[in-house]
BAVEX-176122 format. One record per residue: z, x, y of N, C-alpha, C, O, CB in turn. Coordinates in steps of 0.1 Angstrom, whole numbers, plus 5000, padded with zeros to 4 digits. Glycine has a CB too. Layout:
<lumpas>
ZXYZXYZXYZXYZXY
...
</lumpas>
This chain:
<lumpas>
502952724676503652684682503852684696504452604702504252704677
502952804700501952854712500952774716500752764729501252974710
500152714708499152694712499452574715499252534727498052724704
500252464705500852374706500852314726500152254735502152414699
501952374725502752394741501652434751501752374762503952534741
500752514749499452554758498652394764498252354775498152674745
498552344748497852254749498252114759497752044768497652244737
499852114750500351974762500852014774501351924781501451874758
500952134777500652234794499652154802499752074811499752424794
498252214792496952204797496952054803496652014814495852234784
497451974790496851824793497851714803497551604807496651754777
498751784805499951754816499451814828499451744838501551814813
499051904829498351964842496951904848496651894860498052114840
496051864835495151834841495051724846494351704856494351844836
495951614841496151464842496451484859495951414868497551384831
497251584861497751524877496551554889496051664892499251624882
496451404896495351414906496151364918497051284919493951324902
495451424928496351364945496451204941497551164938495051394963
495551154940495750994942496650914931497350814935494350934941
496550954917497350914909499150954907499850874901496650934900
499551074913500351174910501051164923500751254931499551314905
502051074927502851104939504051194942504951234936503151004943
503551204957505151304960506351154958506151034956505351404983
507351244959508551154961508451084977508651144987510051254958
508150944977508250854986509350924995510350924988508450724980
509450965005510350975019511150855022510650745025509451005033
512450885020513250785026512950765042512350845048514650835023
513350675046512550665064511350635066510850655076512450795071
510350535051509350545059509350415071510250335074508250545051
507850435077507950365085506150325091505250405090509050425094
506050175097504650155094504150235101503750315092504050035097
503850295112503550345120503050485114501850505116504450335128
503550555109503750715106502850665088501950745086506050795106
503050615082502550565064501850455062501150455052503750525053
501950355071501650235065500050215070498850205066502750125070
500650205082499350155096497850265090496750225085500150255120
498350385092496850465083495950395071494750375069497550595073
496850385066496250255050495550155055494350135053497550155040
496350065062495349925070494449985075493349935073495849825082
494550095082493150095098492050125084491050045083493250295117
492350235075491250305062490550135054489350095053492550425045
492050065050491249965040490949825043490349735037492049955027
491649835055491849665061490949605071490549485072493249645069
490749755079490049695091488649785088487649755095490849735108
488449875079487249955075486249845071485149805075487650075063
487049795060486549675055485349545062484349485059487849615052
486149545074486249405081487049295080486849195087485349365081
488049295069488549145064489449095073489548975077489349145051
489849185075491649115087491249155101492249195107493749235083
490049165109489849135121488749055127487848985121489949225124
488849085143487448955146488148825144489248795139485848965133
487148755149487748605152488048565144489248525148487148515156
487848515129488348445117488748545110488048555100487448365109
489648635109490548755096491048665086491748565087492148865103
490448735077490848695062492548655063493348735069490548835049
493148525055493948505057494648445066495748385064494048565055
493948475080494448445094495248545098496048525107495348305096
495348695091495948835092495248895099494448975093496248925082
495248865113494249015121495049115123495949105131493548995137
494949215117495249355119495149485129495749595130494849395112
494149415136493349515147493849525158493349595167492149485150
494849455159495349515175496849525174497349475164495049385190
497649605185499049645183499649555180500649605175499649695194
499649435178500749325174500449305156500649205149500449135185
499849435151499349345131500849405130501349345121497449445114
501849505135503249495128503949385129504549335120503949585133
503849345142504849195141504149075134504848985130505149125155
502849085132502048985124502748995110503248885105500249025123
502849095104503149115089504549055090504648955082503249285084
505549095097506949065098507048955107508248965110507749185103
506648865112506548755117507548645108507348605096504948735117
508348625114509048525104508548385101508048305109510348495107
508948385087508348275083507148265073507048205063507948225095
506048385083504848415079505048475058504248445049504248535092
505948535057505848575043505048705035504948745024505248475038
504348765051503248855042504248945039504148985027501848945050
505448985048506849115042507649105047507749115059506849255043
508949075037509749005038511049155035511749165025509448855028
511049215044511649325046513149355034514249305038512049325062
513049405026513749465016513349405002513649454991515049455018
512549305004511849244991510649254988510049144988511949134990
509849364984508449344984508149214969507149144967507549524983
508949224963508149134950508348994957508048894949509149134932
508748964970508648844978507848854989507848774998509948804983
506849004988505848995005505048954996505048984984505349145017
504148885003503148815002501448925002500348914997503448705014
502249035014501349185015501549244997500749264988502449335029
502549254998502549364983502049234972501349284964504749464978
502149124969501749054959500049074958499249124949502248904962
499849034968498249034972497749164968496849164960497849024990
498149294971497849434969497549444952496649484946499149544975
498649384948498749404930497849294924497149314913500549364923
497949194932496849094920495349164919494549214926496548914928
495349134904493949154897493049044901491849074904494149144881
493548894902492248844906491448844919490248844919492348744904
492248844928491748864943491949024947492749054956492748764953
491249104942491849244952491649254966490749204972491349374948
492749344974492849394982493149534980494049574973493349334987
492349624988491449534997489449524983489249574972491349665020
488849464990487749424980487149494972486549454962486849364985
487149644977486449694965487149724960486749834954485549774965
488449694957489649734948490749754949491049804960489649804944
491849734939492949774943493549874947493549954938493349744937
494149934957494650054961495250144947495750094936495750014972
495150274950495550354939497450354936498150274942494950514944
497850434928499350374926499950404932500950324933500050404917
499750514942500650594952500850514963501950484969500050734957
499750484967499650374979500450264974501550254979497950314982
500150164964500850054965502150104958502850014954500149934960
502650274957504250284954504550304965505750264966504950404945
504050344981504050394994504850244999505950225003502250455001
503550154998503250025003504949945000505749905009501749954993
505049934986506649884979507449964985508149914992506849894962
507450074983508950164991509150105004510050035007508650354994
507950135012508450095028508549925028509349895037507050155042
508249845023508849715020510749745021511649755030508149645002
510749775003511949745002512649815013513449755019512549764989
512349935016513649995029513349965038513350055046513850135032
513149845042513349765052511749705061511649635071514449855062
511049745057509449765062510249775078510749685086507949585058
510149915079510649965096509149935102508049895098511350165100
509549995116508150015122508050145126507050185131507849925135
</lumpas>
């Protein structure tokens, strides 16, 4: 019996990785503190959402990136509704992944989802 418990414990412990097992997402997530670093790494680092002709017409390289995501009628982010937000829908899409290198990790996706559901605060 002890051997089975040890094996179970070892399997659970060894399956834990920083990327796949999230700490509880804090309440009060903000774009500047929690989301913008991901944007800079994944959306700007790939070169897609910057420059003269950004992908999807969404330029996230300047200080107005937050405003563009939440602009009325854009649908990129619908505060309180991750399921209806184009940003989240595209991030979880398997057909045309964002970023192009592949989908974000489960923790990053959960962070974006939670941020949107909490109201998409700057």
